[in-house]
N, C-alpha and C positions, 0 to 999 in steps of 0.2 A: 441329514438334510436340515434339521432344526439348528444344529450347531453352525452350519454354513450360513444360514439366514441370520442368525444372531451375530456372527462375526462380520458379515457384510453390513448389517445394520449398524454395528458399532463403529464402522468406518465413517458412516454418514452422520451418526449422532454418537459421539464418544460417551461410553458408559460412565466414565469418571465425572462427567458434568452433572450426574444425578446426585453425587455425594461429596464431591471435592470442589472447592473454589480456591482461587489463588489470590494473593494480595496485590499482585501487579502483573502486567503483561509479560514482564521479564521473567517472572517465576513460571508462568505458563510456558514460555519459550524454553526455559531450561528443563522443564519436565517433559515436554512433548515434541520438541523439534530438534533435529540434528543440524548443527551448523554453527557458524560464528556470527553472533548478533552485531549489526552495524549501527542501525538507527531505529529508534522507536518514536512513532508519531501517535499521540493519543487523541482520540475523538470523543464525542459525547457518549456513544454507545459501543465503541470498539477501539482497537488500536491496530496500526499497521506496523509490522516489523520488517525491515530490510535486513537480509542476512546473506552470508556466503556459505555455500554448500557444494562440495566437489567441483571447485573451479567455476561455479556459476553464481551470479547475483540473483537472488530470488526474494519473494516476499510472502508473508503470511498475515492473515487478519485474525485478531483475537477478540472474541465478543465479551462485552460486559454482561454479567449475569446478576441475579438478585443480590448476592452478598459479596461480590468481587469480580473475578475474571474467570472465564471458562475456556475450555479447549476448543479451538476452531477446527474446521475442516476445509477442504478445497472448495466445498459448495457454499461457503458462507459469503464469498465475495464474487463480484462480477465486474468485468471490464465494460464500462459504458461509453468510453470514448477512446479512440486511438488515432494518432496522426503522426506522420513524419514531417518535420518542419525544417526548411533550409533557409538560413538567413543570408543577407547580402554579403556577409563576411565569410562565407563558406562554412559556417557552422551548421551542423546537422544534429537535430534533436529528435528523439522519440518522445511523444507526449502521450501519456496514458492516464485515464481517470478510472479509478475503481470505486465501487460502492459496496458497503457492507449491507447485504440483503436485509430487508425489513426494517431499515433505519434510514436516516437522512445523512449518514456519515459517508463522505466522499474523500478520496485521497488522490491528489494530483501529483503525478510523477513526471519529471522532465529529465530525460537522460541525454546528456551531451555526449554523443558518440563520435564526434569529430576530434576529440582530444583538445579542444580549445575551450578554456574556462569561460563560462557565461559571465558577462559583465553585469547584467542586470536582469532579474526575474521578479515579477510581481503579478498581482491580480487586482481586480476591482473590489475585492473584499478585505484588502489589507492583510492577507494571510502571511504568516511567517514561513518561509521556505528553508528547510534544513538542507545543508550540503553534505552529501555522502560520496566521498572519493573512493572509487573501487580499489580493492586490494589485489585484483587479478588482471585488470586491464587499465588503460589510461582514461576510461570514461568517468564522468561525474554525474550523479543523480541528485536532483533537487526535489524535495517532496514536502507536501503540506496537507494538512487536514482542512476541509472546507465543508461547512454544514449546508446541506440542501442546495446543491447546484441546480439552478433553473435554466431558463432560456437566455438569461442575460449575463451569464458568467463570461468573463474575459481574462485571458492570461496575456501578459506582456513579456516578451523575450527580446532583450536588447532594443527596446523601443517599438517593436512590431506587435500589434494587437492580434491575438488569435481568439476567435469566438468559439466557445465550447458549449455544447448542449448535451445533456444526458439523453440516452434513448428511453 
């Protein structure tokens, strides 16, 4: 019984975080995640890594710790906004915003699922959006770090403004 509780607890709080730190989010990924790393977006207190695993495009959030980077769990991030957007030119995008819990680190992901490259994506914070072309399907994901999304955050896709507020 004690062993099961310890194993279950280590899933939520990795034991390694007590005595191992890593010099980069990429080193954490190589140690603790199975898959092919595609894009790394560093925030103030965390990093988001997009990667491919078993024919799926997925993400993980890696926390900054006292002396470097620690191992994240599925509980470290939460989706605070999700919307399907359809533009005038038949583009369809999935918009998701994730937050690293207990921080002001937000990650905005815009996935073009219509297979038509986005011409222009920006926000009212002058964030830099990195383009990640999927290796398993024709979609493209644009992602960016934004510190402290509030009630006035706006994303612009091909000239159309989308208002985003976190929960």
